[in-house]
Structure formats: structure tokens, C-alpha cells
C-alpha positions in Angstrom: 5.9 25.4 -1.9 9.7 25.6 -2.7 10.8 23.4 -5.1 12.9 20.3 -5.2 16.7 20.2 -7.8 14.3 17.7 -10.0 11.3 20.5 -10.6 8.9 19.2 -8.8 6.9 20.8 -6.4 7.4 18.7 -3.8 10.5 18.3 -1.5 13.2 15.3 -2.6 12.8 12.3 -0.1 13.8 9.1 -0.1 11.0 6.4 -1.8 9.6 3.3 0.3 11.1 0.0 0.2 9.3 -2.0 -2.5 8.1 -5.8 -2.4 9.6 -7.7 -4.4 9.1 -12.0 -4.3 5.4 -13.0 -5.3 4.9 -14.4 -2.1 5.0 -11.8 -0.5 2.8 -10.0 -2.9 0.1 -13.4 -2.2 0.3 -13.3 1.4 -1.1 -9.7 1.5 -3.6 -10.6 -0.8 -4.2 -13.5 1.8 -5.0 -11.6 5.5 -7.5 -10.6 4.8 -6.6 -7.1 6.1 -7.6 -4.6 3.9 -9.0 -1.5 2.5 -10.7 0.4 0.0 -11.0 3.6 -1.8 -12.4 5.2 -5.0 -8.6 5.0 -6.7 -7.4 2.0 -5.1 -6.8 -1.5 -3.1 -5.1 -1.2 0.0 -4.0 -5.0 1.0 -2.2 -5.2 4.6 -0.5 -8.2 5.8 2.3 -8.8 9.3 5.4 -9.8 8.7 6.9 -12.7 11.0 8.2 -11.0 14.8 11.4 -11.0 14.0 11.6 -9.1 11.0 10.9 -5.2 12.4 11.8 -3.2 9.7 10.7 -0.2 7.6 7.2 -1.0 6.3 7.3 -2.1 2.7 5.2 -0.7 -0.6 4.2 -2.9 -3.5 1.5 -2.1 -6.5 -0.3 -4.2 -8.8 -2.6 -2.5 -11.7 -3.9 -5.7 -14.0 -4.7 -5.2 -17.5 -8.2 -4.9 -17.1 -7.7 -1.5 -15.7 -6.3 -0.2 -18.9 -3.2 -0.3 -22.0 0.4 -1.2 -21.0 0.3 3.2 -20.7 -1.1 4.0 -18.4 -0.7 1.2 -15.9 2.7 2.6 -16.3 1.3 5.9 -15.5 -1.1 4.9 -12.8 2.4 3.0 -10.8 4.3 5.9 -11.0 1.9 8.0 -9.5 0.5 6.2 -6.3 4.3 5.0 -6.3 5.1 9.5 -6.2 1.5 9.4 -4.1 3.8 6.8 -1.1 7.1 9.0 -1.9 4.9 12.7 -0.8 2.6 11.0 1.3 6.1 9.1 3.7 4.1 6.4 4.4 3.3 8.5 7.8 0.6 5.9 8.8 2.9 2.9 8.0 3.9 0.3 10.4 7.0 -0.9 10.9 7.4 -5.2 9.9 3.9 -4.4 7.4 4.0 -5.6 3.7 0.9 -3.3 2.4 0.4 -3.4 -2.0 -2.3 -1.2 -3.2 -3.9 -2.9 -6.1 -5.2 0.4 -8.4 -8.3 1.2 -9.6 -9.5 2.6 -13.2 -9.7 6.0 -11.6 -6.7 5.9 -10.2 -5.6 7.3 -14.3 -7.6 10.4 -13.8 -8.1 10.7 -9.6 -6.2 14.6 -9.1 -2.5 14.0 -7.4 -4.2 15.5 -3.8 -6.9 13.2 -4.0 -4.6 10.3 -4.2 -2.1 11.0 -1.4 -5.4 10.9 0.7 -6.9 8.7 0.2 -2.9 7.1 0.9 -2.5 8.4 4.3 -6.3 7.5 4.8 -6.2 4.1 3.9 -3.3 3.7 5.4 -4.8 5.6 8.7 -7.5 3.4 9.0 -5.1 0.1 8.1 -2.6 0.8 11.4 -6.7 1.4 13.8 -7.7 -1.8 12.8 -4.3 -2.9 13.5 -4.5 -2.8 16.9 -7.3 -4.6 17.6 -7.0 -7.7 18.6 -9.4 -10.4 15.4 -10.2 -13.3 16.7 -9.4 -16.6 15.8 -10.8 -18.7 13.1 -11.7 -21.9 14.4 -10.7 -24.1 11.7 -7.5 -22.9 11.8 -6.9 -23.2 15.3 -4.1 -26.5 15.6 -5.6 -29.5 17.0 -5.7 -31.3 20.6 -4.2 -34.7 20.3 
């Protein structure tokens, strides 16, 4: 395996697009589509039909998980795992949010990458299955 210019064991890849607005994080949390893993919970929300651009990613690490140093380290580890995996299973026009757990701090890096790829693939399969509509959200007939 060759080292890149930064001295790391992984090739240099462009970072994926990020979520920047709170409303995007809330939409992903309320969408109901999520997958659990040991190190994080992965939430997904679809964007409107007009924006089928590259998938976007966000990371959340609460104060319950660790102190400031631990939260920053977890966030850096998750971002690097996503960059290395290349977000291969992420689908265009989707927003993904990783909600970190304490295990993300001590989990071996290769396991983080595996869990991330598995979670994205499972959400991708779930996305392909049509979901029944909630009767409370149906429009009322005039």
C-alpha cells in the first residue's frame, strides 16, 4: 500500500460534501430512516427532486459522549473514515447524519470504515423499497 503526500497510508481523496444548516440535520432526524451500529447511528433524508447532487454528510457528537477533546477526536475519526471509504454506497440527492456514540473513540479504524460502508449500503437498500404512507400525513379530501 502506498503512502500519500501527507504521510498517511491511504490515497488522497477529496472530502465529501457537508451539511451546514441545522434544518438539514433536523430533517434527517425526523425522516425515520436510520441504521444503528456500535460506533454511531446513521440517519438519512432525501432532498427534493430538483437537487439530485452529490450526497451530503453531517456529524453530531453530543456532550454526553465525551469532553471537548474526545468529541473532536471522534468527529475527525468519522470524517476520515468517510473520506477513506469514499462514501461508495451513498446515493445522490440524500443527506446523511452520523450521530456518534462513545465506542467511536476506541473502535479500531478499520471497523469504523466497515460499519460506515455497511450502514450506507443498508440504508441504500431500504431507500429502494417503497414505504407505506402514514395515514395521519395524507391530505384530507375536500
